[in-house]
C-alpha positions in Angstrom: -0.3 -0.1 -0.1 1.7 3.1 -1.2 1.3 6.6 0.5 -1.0 8.2 -2.2 -3.3 4.8 -1.7 -3.3 5.6 2.0 -4.3 9.6 1.1 -6.2 8.6 -1.0 -8.6 6.7 1.1 -8.4 9.1 4.1 -10.0 11.7 1.9 -12.8 9.1 0.7 -13.9 8.4 4.2 -13.5 12.0 5.5 -16.2 12.7 2.7 -18.1 10.0 3.3 -18.4 11.2 7.1 -18.6 14.8 6.4 -21.6 14.3 4.1 -22.9 12.7 7.2 -22.4 14.8 9.7 -24.0 18.0 7.4 -26.7 15.9 6.8 -27.5 15.5 10.6 -26.2 12.0 11.4 -25.3 10.5 14.7 -21.5 11.4 15.6 -21.6 7.5 16.3 -22.6 6.6 13.0 -20.1 8.9 11.4 -17.1 7.4 13.1 -18.1 4.0 12.8 -18.9 5.0 8.4 -15.4 6.2 8.8 -13.8 3.1 10.6 -15.8 1.0 8.4 -14.2 2.4 5.2 -11.0 2.7 6.1 -10.9 -1.5 7.7 -12.2 -2.3 4.3 -9.6 -0.5 2.2 -7.1 -3.1 5.0 -5.6 -0.2 6.8 -5.0 -2.0 10.5 -5.0 1.5 12.8 -7.7 4.0 12.4 -8.4 6.5 15.0 -11.5 8.7 14.2 -13.1 11.3 16.7 -15.9 13.3 15.8 -17.7 16.2 17.2 -20.6 18.1 16.4 -18.4 20.8 14.6 -15.0 18.7 12.9 -13.6 15.0 12.3 -10.1 14.4 13.4 -9.1 11.5 11.6 -5.6 9.3 11.9 -4.6 6.2 9.9 -0.8 4.4 9.8 -0.4 1.4 8.0 1.9 0.1 11.0 5.0 -0.7 9.3 8.3 0.7 10.5 8.8 2.9 7.1 5.4 3.7 7.0 4.0 7.2 8.0 0.7 8.4 9.7 -1.7 10.7 8.0 -3.6 13.0 10.4 -6.3 15.1 9.1 -8.5 18.1 10.9 -12.0 18.5 8.7 -14.2 21.4 9.8 -17.8 21.2 9.8 -20.3 23.9 8.5 -23.6 24.7 7.7 -25.9 21.5 8.9 -28.7 20.6 7.8 -31.1 17.3 8.1 -31.5 15.1 5.1 -32.4 11.3 6.3 -32.2 10.2 2.9 -28.5 11.1 2.0 -27.4 9.5 5.6 -29.2 6.3 4.5 -27.6 5.9 1.3 -23.9 6.6 2.6 -24.7 4.4 5.6 -25.8 1.9 2.9 -22.4 3.0 0.8 -20.2 1.9 3.8 -21.5 -1.2 3.9 -21.4 -1.8 0.1 -17.7 -0.6 0.4 -17.0 -3.3 2.8 -18.3 -6.1 1.0 -17.4 -5.5 -2.5 -14.4 -4.8 -4.3 -15.3 -1.3 -5.2 -12.1 0.9 -5.9 -11.3 4.2 -4.2 -12.2 6.1 -7.6 -15.6 4.4 -7.5 -16.0 5.3 -4.1 -15.7 8.7 -4.6 -17.8 9.0 -7.6 -21.1 7.3 -5.6 -20.3 10.2 -2.9 -20.5 12.8 -5.1 -23.8 11.5 -7.0 -25.2 11.3 -3.4 -23.9 14.8 -2.3 -25.1 16.5 -5.8 -28.5 15.2 -5.3 -31.1 18.1 -5.2 -33.5 18.6 -1.8 -37.0 18.0 -2.5 -38.6 20.5 -4.4 -40.5 23.8 -2.2 -43.7 22.5 -3.4 -43.4 19.4 -1.6 -41.5 20.9 0.9 -44.4 23.4 1.6 -47.2 21.0 1.1 -45.3 18.8 4.2 -45.0 21.7 6.5 -48.6 22.3 5.6 -49.5 19.1 6.7 -47.7 18.8 9.6 -49.0 21.8 11.3 -53.0 20.8 10.0 -52.2 17.3 11.4 -50.9 19.3 15.0 -53.9 22.0 15.1 -56.5 18.8 14.6 -54.8 17.2 17.6 -54.8 20.5 19.7 -58.3 21.1 19.2 -58.9 22.9 16.6 -61.9 23.0 14.5 -62.0 23.0 10.7 -61.6 26.9 10.6 -58.6 26.8 12.9 -57.1 24.0 10.9 -57.9 25.7 7.5 -56.5 29.1 9.0 -53.5 27.2 10.4 -52.7 25.7 7.1 -52.0 29.1 5.7 -50.3 30.6 8.9 -47.9 27.4 8.6 -47.3 28.2 5.1 -45.9 31.5 5.8 -44.0 30.9 8.7 -42.2 28.2 6.5 -41.7 31.2 4.0 -40.9 33.6 6.5 -38.3 31.1 8.1 -36.7 30.6 4.5 -36.5 34.2 3.6 -34.4 34.8 7.1 -32.1 31.3 6.5 -31.5 33.5 3.2 -30.4 36.5 4.8 -27.9 34.3 7.1 -29.1 34.8 10.5 -28.3 32.1 13.1 -30.5 29.5 13.8 -31.6 31.1 17.2 -32.7 34.1 15.2 -34.6 32.7 12.4 -36.9 30.6 14.7 -37.3 33.4 16.8 -38.5 35.6 14.5 -40.2 32.9 12.5 -42.2 31.7 15.7 -42.8 35.7 16.5 -44.7 36.1 13.2 -46.9 33.0 13.4 -47.9 33.9 17.0 -49.0 37.6 15.3 -50.6 36.2 12.5 -52.8 34.0 14.6 -53.9 36.8 16.9 -54.8 38.9 14.0 -56.6 36.0 12.4 -58.4 35.9 15.4 -59.6 39.6 15.3 -60.7 39.2 11.9 -62.7 36.0 12.5 -63.7 36.3 16.0 -64.7 32.9 17.6 -61.8 31.1 16.7 -58.7 29.5 18.9 -55.6 30.9 18.7 -53.8 28.4 21.1 -54.0 25.2 18.2 -53.2 27.5 15.5 -50.0 28.7 17.1 -49.3 25.3 18.5 -49.4 24.0 14.9 -47.2 26.7 13.3 -44.4 26.4 16.2 -44.1 22.0 15.4 -42.4 22.4 12.3 -39.1 24.1 14.5 -39.3 21.6 16.9 -35.8 20.0 17.6 -36.7 16.2 17.1 -34.2 15.2 15.0 -31.6 17.3 17.7 -33.0 15.4 20.5 -33.0 12.3 19.3 -29.6 12.2 17.9 -28.7 13.4 22.2 -30.1 10.4 22.8 -28.9 7.9 20.6 -25.6 9.5 21.1 -25.5 9.4 25.0 -26.5 5.6 24.6 -23.5 5.1 22.6 -20.9 6.6 24.6 -20.7 9.3 23.1 -20.8 12.0 26.1 -19.6 15.0 24.5 -21.8 14.6 20.9 -24.8 13.4 23.2 -24.8 16.9 25.4 -23.6 19.4 22.6 -27.0 18.2 20.5 -28.9 18.3 23.7 -28.0 22.3 24.3 -28.6 22.6 20.9 -32.2 21.6 21.3 -32.6 23.5 24.6 -31.7 26.6 22.6 -34.3 26.0 19.7 -36.7 25.3 22.2 -35.6 28.6 24.4 -36.2 30.6 20.7 -39.7 29.2 20.1 -40.8 30.0 23.7 -39.4 33.9 23.9 -40.7 33.8 19.9 -44.0 33.5 21.5 -44.0 34.4 24.8 -42.5 38.0 23.5 -45.3 38.8 21.0 -48.1 37.2 23.4 -47.0 39.8 26.4 -46.6 42.6 24.0 -49.9 42.0 23.0 -51.5 41.7 26.4 -49.3 44.7 27.7 -51.1 46.9 24.3 -54.6 45.9 25.7 -55.2 42.8 23.4 -57.3 40.2 24.2 -56.6 36.7 23.5 
C-alpha cells in the first residue's frame, strides 16, 4: 500500500463522514462509517474522533517505514436529510463487502452529495400538512385547521427568507415563531370565535428539535457524552427560541391592551 493510496482512502473516508455530519447523522454513526471504510481498505490502525463541528482522523498502516496520516475537517452549515444519511450508510456497507475501488467510491459519494433536495412545493406541502395535523390534535376545529394551514405556510416562507439572509438559527426561529403568533392573533380578530392556541402550536411544530433530541439520546447511549450533550444543548436553544418568540409576542399584545 503506497502513500498515495493511503491518502486517497483518508479523503474518501473523510468525505463520507463530512456528508453524514452535514445532513444530521449521529456522531457514533459518522465514526463507525469512517472506520468501516478505512478497515475495508486494509488499513489496520484507524483513530477517528468526531464532534458536532469537526472530524479528526488518523491512519497508519503499521509498518516501520510507514507514515501516519492525520487530517482535521471543519464542518459548517449542517441540515437534516435522512435520505442522504441512509444512502451513505448503505454505501459504507457496500464498500466493505464488495471490491469497489476508492475512485468508484468517490464517484458514488459525489453523486449522493449532488442530489437536489425535495422541491419547494413538496416541502411547503409537508409543512402545511404537519401543521394541519397538530392543529386538529390540539383541539382545533375546521376553521382553525384551515387557517393554521395558511399561517404555517407563511411561517415556513418567512423562515426561508430569514435563512437566506444568513441569520443564525436562534434568530431565524425566534422571528418565525413571533410571526406565527402575531398572524394567529390578528386572524382571531378578523374571524371572531376561533381558538388561537391550536393555530400557534401548529405553526411552531415545524421548528421542534426532534432530530436533535433523538441524536442526543442515541449518542449518549452509545457513549458519545460530548456529542450527546452538544446536541441536547442545541435542542434546548431551539426550544428557548420557540418559547421566547411566542411568549414575547403574546406579552406585548397583552401589554398593548389586546385580549387573547
